[in-house]
C-alpha positions as CSV (number, residue, x, y, z in Angstrom):
1,G,-4.4,-15.6,5.7
2,I,-7.6,-14.0,6.8
3,D,-5.9,-10.6,7.2
4,C,-5.3,-10.3,3.5
5,V,-9.1,-10.0,3.0
6,T,-10.0,-8.2,6.2
7,S,-7.5,-5.7,7.5
8,F,-5.2,-5.4,4.4
9,P,-7.7,-3.5,2.3
10,V,-8.5,-1.1,5.2
11,N,-4.8,-0.5,5.8
12,V,-4.0,0.1,2.1
13,S,-6.9,2.4,1.8
14,A,-5.8,4.4,4.8
15,L,-2.2,4.6,3.5
16,I,-3.3,5.9,0.1
17,A,-5.7,8.4,1.7
18,F,-3.0,9.7,4.1
19,Q,-0.4,9.9,1.3
20,T,-2.9,11.9,-0.8
21,L,-3.6,14.3,2.1
22,A,0.1,14.8,2.8
23,R,0.7,15.8,-0.8
24,K,-2.2,18.2,-1.1
25,E,-1.7,21.9,-0.6
26,S,-2.9,23.3,2.7
27,S,-5.0,25.9,0.8
28,S,-7.1,23.2,-0.7
29,T,-10.7,23.0,0.4
30,N,-12.1,20.0,2.2
31,L,-14.1,19.1,-0.9
32,Q,-11.0,19.2,-3.0
33,K,-9.1,17.0,-0.5
34,F,-12.0,14.5,-0.4
35,Q,-12.2,14.4,-4.2
36,S,-8.4,13.9,-4.4
37,I,-8.6,11.0,-2.0
38,Q,-11.5,9.5,-3.9
39,N,-9.6,9.8,-7.2
40,S,-6.4,8.3,-5.7
41,L,-8.3,5.4,-4.2
42,Q,-10.0,4.7,-7.6
43,L,-6.7,4.7,-9.4
44,N,-4.5,2.9,-6.8
45,L,-6.6,0.7,-4.5
46,W,-7.2,-2.4,-6.7
47,P,-3.8,-2.5,-8.3
48,T,-2.2,-2.2,-4.9
49,L,-4.3,-4.9,-3.3
50,I,-3.6,-7.3,-6.2
51,M,0.1,-6.6,-5.9
52,G,0.0,-7.2,-2.2
53,W,-2.1,-10.4,-2.6
54,K,0.7,-11.7,-4.9
55,I,3.5,-10.9,-2.5
56,W,2.3,-11.4,1.1
57,P,0.9,-15.0,0.9
58,A,4.0,-16.2,-0.8
59,V,6.2,-14.4,1.8
60,T,4.2,-16.0,4.6
61,V,4.4,-19.5,3.2
62,L,8.2,-19.2,2.5
63,N,8.7,-17.6,6.0
64,Y,7.0,-20.4,7.9
65,K,8.2,-23.3,5.7
66,F,11.9,-22.4,5.2
67,V,13.1,-19.6,7.5
68,P,14.4,-20.6,10.9
69,V,12.3,-19.1,13.8
70,I,15.0,-16.7,14.9
71,Y,15.0,-15.0,11.4
72,R,11.3,-14.9,10.7
73,V,10.8,-11.4,12.2
74,L,13.8,-10.1,10.3
75,L,12.4,-11.5,7.0
76,L,9.0,-10.0,7.5
77,N,10.4,-6.6,8.5
78,S,12.7,-6.6,5.5
79,V,9.9,-7.4,3.1
80,S,7.6,-5.0,4.9
81,Y,10.2,-2.2,4.5
82,C,10.6,-2.9,0.7
83,W,6.8,-3.1,0.4
84,N,6.3,0.3,2.1
85,V,8.9,2.0,-0.1
86,A,7.3,0.5,-3.2
87,L,3.9,1.7,-2.1
88,I,5.2,5.2,-1.7
89,F,6.5,5.3,-5.2
90,Y,3.7,3.3,-6.7
91,T,1.0,5.7,-5.5
92,I,2.8,9.0,-6.5
93,P,0.7,10.6,-9.1
94,S,2.4,11.4,-12.4
95,K,2.0,14.7,-14.1
96,S,-0.9,13.3,-16.0
97,S,-2.6,12.1,-12.8
98,Q,-2.2,8.5,-13.6
99,R,-0.7,5.7,-11.4
100,V,3.1,5.2,-11.8
101,Q,3.8,1.7,-13.2
């Protein structure tokens, strides 16, 4: 729905930025941290958004069309858990500082 083009990019950007900050050494300067976040967003944001845009609309349609009401939250939480685990591994920089595929 509308959240795929409004809040989803903001949430994915924040997730990538926080993961990048969490992986940086505490001795890094603020400029180094900012540059690292910028690089990580440039490498990962669009591929992650495209991946999400492929998954979430399909899950939403399947959820509302085929899943009984009492299991809808379970399905969304299960897919969300797998999505978040995938994001963690997808955005881990490799030794050559390229996105893991």
